[in-house]
N, C-alpha and C positions, 0 to 999 in steps of 0.2 A: 470522640472517644472511643479509643481503640477495644474491640470486644475480646473478651478474655478467650485464650485458645481452650478449644474443648474437642475431646474426641468425639467421634461419631461411631457409635456400634457398628462394626465388621458387617454384620447380618442385614444391617439397612444401609449401607453407604455404598454409594456409587463412587468411582474414581476418576477425578479430572486431570487431565495430563497437561502439562505447561510447556516442556521442551525434555530433549534428551540430549544427556552429555556424556563425557568418560568420568569426568570428576566433579564433586559437588560438596559444599561444605553443609552439613545437616545443621550445623550450630547457626549458621548466617541464615538459611532458609527458614527455619523455624520461627525466626525472629518477624517475617514478611508476613502481612496479614492476607493475601490470597483473596480468594473469593468466597470462602465460607468460614466458620470460628475454629475448624480443625486445624491441627499444625502442618505446614508444607514440609514435605519430608522426600527422601528418596526410594525409588523402587527399583532394586536391582535385576537385571536381566542379560545375558549373553556379554558379559563384560562392559555392560553400560548400565546408565543410571536413567531412569524417568524420574522427573521432578513432578510430584503428585500432591494432590491434598483430596480428603475425603469429601463428599458432599453428600446429605441426607439424600437417599435414593426417592423420596418422595418429591424431592424438589428438581431431580434430574432428568425428567422423562421431555420429551421433545418440546410438547406444547409448553410446559413451565418455562424452558429456557427461551422459546418464542415470546413468551408473553413478559418475561424479564428482560429481555434484551430490546424489546419494543420501547421500553421506557429510556428517553434519552439521559437521563441521570444515571439509571442503574447501568445502560450501556457504557457510559463514559467510566464509572466506578470499575466495572469488569475490565475494560479494555485496560485502563490504568495499572489495576492490579495484576493481569495478566503480563502486561510489558514490563513491569517492574521486577517479576521474579524472572523473567526470561533475560533481562538484562544482568540480573545478578548472578545467574548461572553462568552467563558469557563473560563475565569477568575473571573467571577461574579458567577458561578455557573455551574450545570450541563448542558451540551450543546449535542444535536443531530445533528453532521453535515448532511449536504445534499450533494449530488454527485455534482460534476462541473457541470455549466450548466443546473442546475434544473430552468427550466424556465414554465411560465405560460402565457397564451395569453393575462391574463388580473389579476388585483387587486382580482376581485370578482372570477375569476375561481380559482385562487391561495388559497384563503380564503376555497371556496367550498371545495376542494381537500384536505387541509389541516386539515379542520374540520372533514372529513369522516375519517381520520386517526387519530384522536386525543388520542384516547385510546391507540394505539402502541405508538405514543410519550410520552405519560405519564410513560407508561412501560421501554421506553429506558431510560429516564432521571431518573426513579428511579434505574435503573440497573448500570447506570454509575456514579451517585452521590458518591463523593469521591473517585473515582477511575482513574485511568490512563492507557494508552494503552502502552506498550513496544513491538518492535519487535526484534525477534531473527532469524539470519539467520546461517545456517551452511553450509559450503563449502568442498569439495574436490578437489583438484588442479588435473586435468586430467593430468599434466607432472608428477606428482608424482607415476602415476600407469602406466607411459610409460617407458619401458627399453630397451636397444640396441636391444633386440631380437624385440621389437616392429617395429624395423625401417627395420628390415631383411625382404628382399623382394624375391619372388622365381625368378630365373633366367629366362629373356626372353624366352631364347630356353634352350632345352636340348643338353649339349655338346654330339658330338659324340664319343669324346676319351674315354680313360678307365676311370672309376669311383672309386673313395674310397671306399672300402667296409664300408657299413654302414651310407654312408654319408646321403642319404635319410632319412632313419630313423632318424639319430642325429636331421636333419631339422625339421623334423615333430613333436619331442620330444620338440625341442626348441619351436615351435609355441603353443604346446599344454600348455607347461608349461606357457607362456605368458597370453594365456587365461586363464587359473587356476590363475595366479596371479592378474591379472584384476579383475576376478569375486570376488576373495577373498577380494580386496581392496574395491571393491563397496560393498559388503555385510558388512564389517567393517565400511564403510560411513554410511549406513543406519542405522546400529545397532545403531552406534552414535547418529544420528539423532533422532531416537527413544528415546533412553536412555534420551537426552537431552530434548527434550518433554516431557517425562514422569515426570521429575526431576522439569521442570518449572511448569507445570499444576498443581503440588502440592502446589504451593505458588500462584496461580491465581483464581479469582473467575469464569473466563472464558477462553476459549482459542479456537484459530481458526488456521487451516492449510491452509495456502493461496497457489496461484500458483507458482511452482517454477519457478526460472528464474534463466539462466546462464549468466556468466559475464565473458568478454573477457579485459583482463588487459596485454597490450603490446602483448608478444608472448605467456601467459600463461593462459589458459582458466580454470577459476573456475566452476566447477559443485556444483550447489546448491541442497542439499539434504534436508534441512528443511528451510522453510519460513513461521514462525510461529508469530500469533499475541496474546498478552497475556493481558488480563483487570487484572489489580492488585490494591488492595486498597492502598492508598496513603501511609500509615503506614508500608506498606510491601516492598516498594520501596527499602529500602537499603538492605532487604534479598534476594529480587528477583536480584538485580544486582550481590551480592555477589554469589549466585548461579551458575548465568551465569559464572562468573570467575572462579568459582570451577570447573565446566565442561571443561573450557579451559585448565587448570592445568592438570585434570584428564585424558582426551582424546587426548590432544595436538592437538585438531581439530582446524580448523580455524572458528570461531564463531564470528558474529559481532552482537551488542547490539546497538538498536537506540531507541530513546525516552527520556524522556516520551512525548507522544503526547495524543492530545485529542482523545478520543476512536472513530476513524471513523469506525474501523473493526466492531464495536459493536452497531452500529446504526439501525440494523435490516435488515435482507435480502431483507425484501419486502419495503425498503425505495421507497416512491414516486420519480419519476425522470421527472415529469413535463410534460407538453404536447406541445412540440415544435409547 
């Protein structure tokens, strides 16, 4: 059931910021749930608008939010609500998304901080106007580099009986061969990642390499060798997705494409994070 929209008294309210934009429809925003019971609204500053929501000050300190976001269900709810509002803002024009849980102790404190960063917001909005973010991840299956010899282990003790001539050398040769095969597989995967990134950067106006993350699927671990974000002109989206498909066919690698997204990765490295 949707919670009724109720105002939070200004004297006891902190300000949560979802995004910054040049234009926003307050009627549309007010119908979105957000992360509290107060209405989502705009806060004007320096020919820009911050999309904000009042949050009870008692619930806005760092410890409260750490506890809140440590609950998987609550984290998912907040992420979905945050993304829903950012996406709604972006349908009306370029938007600079703020990080999850960007909180200021008051509306006046939020306005002061955002105003101080106004020049950067104008730059970001110019950069992302008419552009979308695509995510591309390249994986190599760890299982694909494991052969029977990988699972060969040295005996727990050295038998005292007669040994087959050359048995020790053969074992060491198998181990060295396994190590070489694994290293060659890794080099090939890294080369695929670099080639894919280079090919896609040629179609993007900006690109970022994000932190790598492994995934465990059933009993097979996938090792990520590329986690890239690409800012692409809307008019080039079809060419970009075709280029990803071409890389899959050419390399045979496991390449995942996600998006298009609001350009979260290109809102600026020095985005404000609030003052819990």
